[in-house]
GUDRENZA-198508 format. One record per residue (C-alpha): x, y, z negated. Coordinates in steps of 0.05 Angstrom, whole numbers, plus 32768, in hexadecimal, padded with zeros to 4 digits. Example, Ala and Ser with C-alpha at 12.3 -4.5 7.8 and 13.67 -1.06 7.14 Angstrom:
% GUDRENZA-198508
      u      v      w
   80F6   7FA6   7F64
   8111   7FEB   7F71
END
This chain:
% GUDRENZA-198508
      u      v      w
   80E5   7403   857F
   8110   7441   8572
   814E   743B   8547
   8140   745B   8503
   8187   7476   8505
   8173   74A0   8541
   8146   74DC   8547
   8104   74BF   8530
   80C6   74A2   8550
   808C   74C4   8573
   8045   74A9   857C
   800F   74C3   85AB
   7FC6   74BA   859B
   7F96   74BA   85D6
   7F51   74CC   85BD
   7F0E   74C6   85E0
   7ECA   74E4   85D1
   7EAD   74C9   858F
   7EEE   74A8   857A
   7EF4   7489   8535
   7F11   74C1   8509
   7F22   7494   84CE
   7F4A   7464   84F9
   7F73   749F   8514
   7F7C   74C0   84D0
   7F92   747F   84B0
   7FC8   7475   84E5
   7FE3   74BC   84E4
   7FE2   74C4   8499
   800A   7485   8490
   8040   74A4   84BA
   803A   74E7   8495
   8043   74C3   8453
   807F   749D   846D
   80A0   74DF   8480
   8094   74F8   8439
   80B4   74BA   841B
   80EF   74C0   844B
   80F9   7509   843D
   80F8   751D   8486
   80CB   751A   84C3
   80E2   74D9   84E4
   809C   74CC   8500
   8075   74FE   852A
   8036   74FB   8553
   800C   7520   8587
   7FC4   751B   859E
   7FAD   7510   85E6
   7F6A   7515   8609
   7F53   750D   8651
   7F56   7557   8660
   7F7C   7574   8624
   7F3D   7591   8606
   7F25   7585   85BE
   7F03   7542   85B2
   7EC8   7535   8584
   7ECF   74FC   8553
   7E95   74CC   8544
   7E8A   74F2   8502
   7E7E   7533   8528
   7EC0   7554   8518
   7EE7   7572   8553
   7F32   7566   8558
   7F64   7594   857A
   7F8B   7571   85B1
   7FD4   757C   85C4
   7FD7   755F   860B
   7FAE   7545   8644
   7FBA   7500   8663
   7FDD   7524   869C
   8013   753D   866D
   801E   7506   863A
   8062   7512   8619
   8095   74D9   860E
   807E   74AC   85D5
   8093   746A   85B5
   804A   7452   85B6
   800C   746F   85D7
   7FD0   745C   85AC
   7F88   745E   85C4
   7F53   746D   8590
   7F0B   745D   85A2
   7EC8   745E   857E
   7E89   7435   858A
   7E7F   7449   85D2
   7EAB   7430   860B
   7E8E   7463   863C
   7EA2   74AC   8636
   7EB5   74EA   8660
   7EF9   74E5   8681
   7EFD   7499   867D
   7F1A   7490   86C3
   7F53   74C1   86B4
   7F63   749C   8674
   7F63   7457   8694
   7F92   7471   86CB
   7FC1   748F   8697
   7FC3   744D   8670
   7FD3   7426   86AF
   800B   7457   86C1
   8027   7453   867A
   8026   7407   867C
   8047   7403   86C1
   8080   742D   86A6
   808C   73FC   866E
   806F   7427   8636
   8055   740A   85F6
   800A   740F   85EC
   7FDF   740A   85AE
   7F95   7407   859C
   7F70   741D   855E
   7F2A   7402   854E
   7F08   73F4   8591
   7F42   7410   85BA
   7F53   73CA   85D3
   7F16   73D0   8601
   7F39   7408   8628
   7F7D   73E5   862A
   7F5B   73A6   8645
   7F32   73CD   8678
   7F73   73EE   868F
   7F92   73A9   8698
   7FC5   73B5   8661
   7FB5   7379   8635
   7FBE   7340   8667
   7FEA   730B   8648
   7FEA   732D   8604
   7FC7   7320   85C2
   7F9C   7357   85A6
   7F68   7365   8572
   7F2B   7393   856C
   7EF8   73A7   8537
   7ECD   736B   8526
   7E8E   738F   853D
   7EAB   7395   8583
   7ECC   7351   8588
   7E91   732B   85A4
   7E87   735C   85DD
   7ED2   735E   85EB
   7ED8   7313   85F0
   7E9D   730E   861F
   7EB8   7345   864C
   7F02   732F   864A
   7F00   72E3   863E
   7F48   72DA   8656
   7F66   7309   8621
   7F76   72EB   85DD
   7F51   7317   85AB
   7F62   72F9   8567
   7F35   731D   8536
   7F71   7329   8508
   7F7A   736C   84E5
   7FB1   7380   8516
   7FDC   7363   854D
   8021   7374   8568
   8033   7350   85A8
   8071   736B   85C8
   805F   73B2   85DF
   8015   73AC   85CD
   7FFC   73C2   8589
   7FB3   73BD   8573
   7F8C   73C0   8533
   7F43   73BC   851D
   7F41   7404   8507
   7F2D   741F   84C3
   7F5F   740B   848E
   7F80   73DA   84BE
   7FA0   7417   84DF
   7FC7   741E   849E
   7FDE   73D5   84A1
   7FF5   73DB   84EA
   801D   741B   84DC
   803A   73FD   849D
   8054   73C3   84C6
   8074   73F3   84F7
   8098   741A   84C1
   80AA   73D9   849D
   80CC   73C4   84DD
   80F0   7408   84E0
   8104   7410   8497
   80F3   73D1   8470
   80BF   73B8   843F
   80D2   73EA   8409
   80BA   7426   8430
   807B   7401   8446
   806A   73F2   83FD
   8076   743B   83E9
   8047   7455   841E
   8013   7420   840F
   8014   7436   83C6
   8007   747E   83DA
   7FC5   7468   83F9
   7FB2   7439   83C0
   7FB6   7403   83F6
   7FB4   73C7   83C8
   7FD0   7393   83F8
   7FF5   739C   843A
   7FD3   736D   846A
   7FFB   7346   849E
   7FE9   7339   84E6
   7FD0   72F4   84D0
   7F99   7311   84A3
   7F54   7309   84C0
   7F1D   733D   84C4
   7EDA   732B   84A4
   7EBC   72EB   84BE
   7E78   72E6   849E
   7E39   730E   848E
   7E50   731D   8447
   7E91   733B   8462
   7EBE   731E   842C
   7ECF   72D6   8419
   7F0B   72EB   83EF
   7F14   72C0   83B1
   7EE3   728B   83CA
   7EF3   7244   83DE
   7F28   723B   8413
   7EFF   7201   8430
   7EC3   7231   8435
   7EEE   7264   845A
   7F06   722D   848A
   7EBF   7217   8499
   7EA7   725F   84A4
   7EE2   726C   84D3
   7ED0   722D   84FA
   7E88   7245   84FF
   7E9E   728A   8517
   7ECA   726B   854D
   7E93   723C   8566
   7E54   7267   856E
   7E46   7254   85B6
   7E48   7209   85A8
   7E37   7202   855E
   7E59   71C9   8539
   7E2F   7196   8514
   7E2E   718F   84C9
   7E57   714F   84CF
   7E8C   7171   84FA
   7E92   71AC   84CA
   7E98   717E   848E
   7ECC   7152   84AF
   7EF7   718F   84C2
   7EF8   71A5   8479
   7F04   715F   845E
   7EC2   715E   8439
   7E80   713A   843C
   7E42   715C   8458
   7E25   715E   8412
   7E64   717F   83F6
   7E60   71B4   842C
   7E18   71C2   841C
   7E29   71CB   83D2
   7E63   71F9   83E4
   7E36   7228   840C
   7DFF   7228   83D9
   7E2F   7237   83A0
   7E56   726F   83C3
   7E24   728B   83F6
   7DE1   7276   83DA
   7DCB   7258   841D
   7DD2   7218   8445
   7E0A   7211   8478
   7DD6   720D   84B0
   7DB6   724F   849A
   7DFA   7271   8495
   7E0E   7257   84DA
   7DCD   7273   84F7
   7DDC   72B7   84D8
   7E21   72B8   84F8
   7E04   72A7   853C
   7DCE   72DC   8538
   7DFF   7311   8521
   7E2A   7301   855E
   7DEC   7306   858A
   7DDC   734B   856D
   7E23   7362   857C
   7E1E   734A   85C4
   7DDA   736B   85CD
   7DF6   73AD   85B4
   7E39   73AC   85D6
   7E2D   738B   861A
   7DFC   7389   8654
   7DF7   733D   8652
   7DB1   7323   8662
   7D8D   730D   8623
   7D8D   72C4   863A
   7DD9   72C6   8642
   7DDF   72E3   85FC
   7DB5   72A9   85E2
   7DE1   7276   8605
   7E20   7298   85ED
   7E09   7290   85A5
   7DF4   7247   85AB
   7DA9   724C   85BA
   7D8E   7221   85F2
   7D48   723D   85EE
   7D38   7287   85FC
   7CF8   7283   85D2
   7D1C   7264   8596
   7D52   7299   859B
   7D1F   72D2   859C
   7CF9   72B4   8562
   7D38   72AA   8538
   7D50   72F0   8548
   7D0F   7310   8533
   7D0E   72E9   84F1
   7D56   7300   84E2
   7D53   7349   84F7
   7D09   735A   84FA
   7D09   736B   8544
   7D0E   7344   8585
   7D4E   7343   85AE
   7D2F   736F   85E3
   7D22   73A6   85B1
   7D6A   73A2   8598
   7D83   73AB   85E0
   7D5A   73EB   85E7
   7D77   740A   85A7
   7DB0   743B   85AE
   7DE8   743A   857A
END
C-alpha cells in the first residue's frame, strides 16, 4: 500500500456492460467521504472500459469513462466491477488487460461478481477471494481449485474482493483503516449510517431467510454446516453431534426459530443452490442434481417443482 505521508492513493475501476452501479458508488463514495474527513484529496479514482466509451449500468444509467484498457493509468489497485452477466462486449480485451496487469505485479480487486473475471484471467490462483452469494455456487463449480470463502470481503496479499452492495463500503473502510487508523474508518462509517463495520471474517447470508442475527449460535453453526455440505447432506445425527445437541434438541431449535424441521430447511438450502447453478452455469440438469445431493433425477425434478412451482428445465430456459 502507498505511504499516507506521500502523495495519496489512486484506484482504477474497470467497468463492463450492465455493471452493478450500487457496488461502484459505495466504493467511490467511501473514498470521497474519507477525503472530506481528511480535509484534502488523498484518494482519487478513474473509470476504465474496454474501449474507453461510456458503459451502461444494470439500472440503465450510462457512465462516462476516463480511459480504455489500452491506456490504464498507474493505480494502487485496479478493481473490476461486474453485474449478473459474465459475458459482455469487449471481454477478451479486458481479460488480456487483467493478465498484463497481474504479470506486472499490480494489485487487483473485484466488486460483486468481479471475481469471475479475475479467476477467468488466471489472477486468483493461490489466493482467497469472495463473491456475491448469488454467484458463489456457479463460481465454485467453475473454479473448484480457488478458495471462495463466502465472507463479506477478502484481502489476500495483492488481491481484494468483496460481495458488492454495502460490502464495498466495508472493504474500502478496511483499506483506509490500514492507511489512517480506526478513527477515520469510524468517522466515514458514521457518515453513511453504517451501523457496524464488518470484518473479513463476517459471513454473507447463509440461509433462505437471509438473516440469523440474534438467533442461537448453535443454530447458526448447524446452518453453516448444512450450507457447506449440500452435495453430500449430513444426517440428523451428524448435525446434532457437531452442535453438541441431541436430534430432538436440534428439531426444537429449528421449529422455534425457523418454524420448520431441520430436514425441510436442509432441502430448501439444497434447492436454492440448485436454482443458482441452473441460472449461472451450463451444467447438465443431472449434474446439478448430483451437486446438490440428489441421487435420483425424478426426485430432484419433483422436489424442485414443489419448491419453486416450475421444473428445472423451465428454470434453465429463463433469462435473468
